[in-house]
Steps between C-alpha positions, in 0.01 A plus 500: 500500500221476247360173366721195444390188315684195636498139400249277683597379844471138612371406845733275690354187667482715818301772310799739504609738220824684426465866421727573195815701569396786279181551702684457841759765402245741351288484820799486733370184668717345764510145648265476794288799391128460561271498198124528513319242282163608352270271292327750264245360248701239308843602599750518788662828596813537713542832680831559670475649849712806570622631837286790616813714515534478122161671466619815677444797274293322233218758536729801483343772297139365527237776499371551857251781413229275351148529638431252780196375679432663833581187695842462333819665613 
């Protein structure tokens, strides 16, 4: 997706924000999807949760012949 600069958001009286359509579409966000909220230094980060099934195969091709400590499998 890269980095997108968006106009400033305004908090509603209930402290809600609307994620701009461009961002929702780029990240394939859906209504009701869980999002982790992280306070980091002086900013707020939103991390969309993904179903574990979508992670299948993401390590395909990783080198498994690296040296390991004796107590690691």
